[in-house]
C-alpha positions as CSV (number, residue, x, y, z in Angstrom):
1,M,-9.9,-9.6,13.1
2,F,-6.6,-7.8,14.7
3,L,-7.4,-4.0,13.0
4,R,-11.1,-4.7,13.4
5,T,-10.8,-5.1,17.5
6,L,-8.2,-2.6,17.3
7,I,-10.1,0.0,15.4
8,R,-13.1,-1.3,18.1
9,E,-11.0,-0.3,20.9
10,L,-9.2,2.9,19.7
11,S,-13.2,4.0,19.2
12,G,-14.4,3.2,22.6
13,T,-11.5,4.5,24.3
14,L,-11.7,7.8,22.3
15,Q,-15.9,7.4,23.3
16,D,-15.2,6.6,26.9
17,V,-12.4,9.6,27.7
18,V,-13.7,12.5,25.4
19,G,-17.4,11.2,24.7
20,L,-19.1,10.4,21.3
21,E,-19.5,14.0,19.6
22,D,-15.7,14.6,19.9
23,A,-14.7,10.7,19.2
24,S,-17.2,10.8,16.1
25,G,-15.1,14.0,15.2
26,F,-11.6,12.4,15.6
27,I,-12.9,9.8,13.4
28,S,-14.5,11.7,10.9
29,V,-10.7,13.3,10.1
30,I,-9.5,9.8,9.6
31,G,-12.6,9.4,7.3
32,Q,-11.8,12.4,5.4
33,R,-8.3,11.9,4.5
34,M,-9.1,8.0,3.5
35,G,-11.9,9.6,1.0
36,G,-9.5,11.9,-0.3
37,Q,-7.3,9.1,-1.2
38,I,-9.8,6.5,-2.3
39,N,-11.4,9.0,-4.8
40,Q,-7.9,9.6,-6.2
41,E,-7.3,6.0,-6.4
42,Y,-10.9,5.3,-8.2
43,K,-10.4,8.3,-10.6
44,S,-7.1,7.4,-11.4
45,A,-7.9,3.5,-12.2
46,L,-11.1,4.9,-14.2
47,E,-8.6,7.4,-16.0
48,V,-11.3,10.1,-15.3
49,P,-10.7,13.8,-13.9
50,Q,-14.0,13.2,-12.5
51,L,-16.3,10.9,-11.3
52,T,-20.1,11.1,-12.0
53,R,-23.1,10.1,-10.2
54,E,-23.3,6.7,-11.3
55,Q,-19.9,5.9,-11.0
56,I,-19.8,7.8,-7.5
57,A,-22.7,5.0,-6.7
58,D,-20.7,1.9,-7.9
59,V,-17.3,3.1,-6.5
60,L,-18.9,3.2,-3.2
61,V,-20.1,-0.2,-3.3
62,D,-17.4,-1.8,-4.9
63,L,-15.3,0.1,-2.1
64,K,-17.5,-1.4,0.4
65,K,-17.6,-5.1,-1.3
66,R,-13.8,-4.9,-0.8
67,I,-13.6,-4.7,3.0
68,Q,-16.0,-6.9,3.3
69,G,-19.2,-4.8,3.6
70,D,-22.6,-5.6,1.8
71,F,-24.0,-2.3,0.8
72,Y,-26.1,-2.1,-2.2
73,I,-27.9,1.1,-3.7
74,I,-31.6,0.8,-2.9
75,E,-32.4,4.3,-5.1
76,Q,-30.6,6.9,-6.8
77,S,-31.0,10.1,-8.6
78,D,-29.8,13.7,-9.0
79,E,-30.4,14.6,-5.9
80,K,-29.6,11.7,-3.6
81,I,-28.5,8.4,-3.6
82,V,-30.0,6.0,-0.7
83,F,-27.6,2.8,0.1
84,G,-28.1,-0.3,2.5
85,N,-26.2,-2.4,4.0
86,R,-26.5,-6.3,5.0
87,T,-23.0,-6.0,6.6
88,C,-20.6,-4.2,8.5
89,P,-16.8,-4.4,7.3
90,F,-16.3,-4.0,11.0
91,A,-18.3,-7.1,12.0
92,E,-19.7,-7.3,15.3
93,K,-17.2,-5.2,16.4
94,V,-19.1,-2.3,15.4
95,L,-21.6,-3.0,18.1
96,N,-22.3,-0.4,20.6
97,R,-19.4,2.0,18.7
98,P,-21.8,4.5,16.6
99,A,-18.4,6.6,15.9
100,M,-16.9,3.8,14.1
101,C,-19.7,5.2,11.6
102,M,-18.3,8.0,10.8
103,M,-15.9,6.6,8.5
104,T,-18.3,5.7,6.0
105,S,-20.0,8.9,6.7
106,N,-16.8,10.5,5.6
107,V,-15.6,8.4,2.8
108,F,-19.1,8.6,1.3
109,G,-19.3,12.6,1.7
110,T,-16.0,13.3,0.8
111,I,-15.9,11.5,-2.5
112,A,-19.3,12.6,-3.4
113,A,-19.0,16.4,-2.7
114,D,-14.8,16.1,-4.2
115,N,-16.9,15.1,-7.4
116,L,-20.0,17.0,-7.4
117,G,-19.3,19.9,-5.2
118,Y,-21.6,19.0,-2.5
119,A,-22.6,16.2,-0.5
120,K,-24.7,15.8,2.9
121,V,-24.6,12.1,4.1
122,E,-27.5,11.1,6.6
123,L,-26.7,7.7,8.5
124,Q,-30.4,6.7,9.2
125,E,-30.0,3.0,10.6
126,T,-26.7,1.8,11.4
127,I,-25.7,-1.8,12.4
128,A,-23.4,0.1,15.5
129,S,-26.9,1.1,17.0
130,G,-28.3,-2.3,17.1
131,A,-30.3,-2.2,13.6
132,N,-30.0,-5.4,11.6
133,G,-28.6,-3.1,8.5
134,C,-27.7,0.1,7.6
135,R,-29.6,2.7,5.5
136,V,-27.5,5.6,4.2
137,T,-28.4,8.6,2.2
138,V,-26.0,10.9,0.2
139,Y,-27.9,13.6,-0.5
140,L,-26.0,15.4,-3.9
141,K,-27.7,18.6,-3.7
142,P,-29.3,20.8,-1.3
143,T,-32.9,20.3,-1.5
144,D,-35.9,20.8,1.1
145,E,-35.4,16.9,2.1
146,S,-31.8,17.4,2.3
147,E,-32.2,20.6,4.8
148,D,-34.5,18.4,6.9
149,A,-32.3,15.4,7.4
150,E,-30.2,14.8,10.3
151,G,-26.6,14.6,8.8
152,R,-23.1,15.9,8.1
153,E,-22.5,18.2,5.0
154,Y,-19.5,18.0,2.6
155,F,-17.8,20.4,0.5
156,K,-15.2,20.3,-2.5
157,S,-12.0,20.5,-1.3
158,T,-9.9,23.4,-2.1
159,D,-7.4,21.1,-3.1
160,S,-9.3,19.4,-5.5
161,I,-10.1,22.6,-7.2
């Protein structure tokens, strides 16, 4: 509860002081760094140099379960993975704090891109914005559909090469 409240207040203060876009940018940096660390932990635990698409989907669901989220896979293909979520890891603290969703976007995008070379994450619905759940699409290849999607693109880190 303490950490959820702390993160809520930090993101709220950032949103109020610098605006939503810049607050999202700051939180994105943290999410990207965490994504890199989490990616390494899972690859080490699975004893693989690179995660497959199927492993990425499973890792992202497992990660969110470990931090008390309730993400699940709606669909997956070589082009994309679509996730649903019934419970935000930040619980009610995420309400009216859409910048906090950049943690999910960046962790998901960093892990997918570092293993597959590219990702684009679209936060289609979020609890932070008042939806009953989240719908997050991780595009794994540039396609016409991904080009039309509103989201952030991620590329393989040069540190991972």
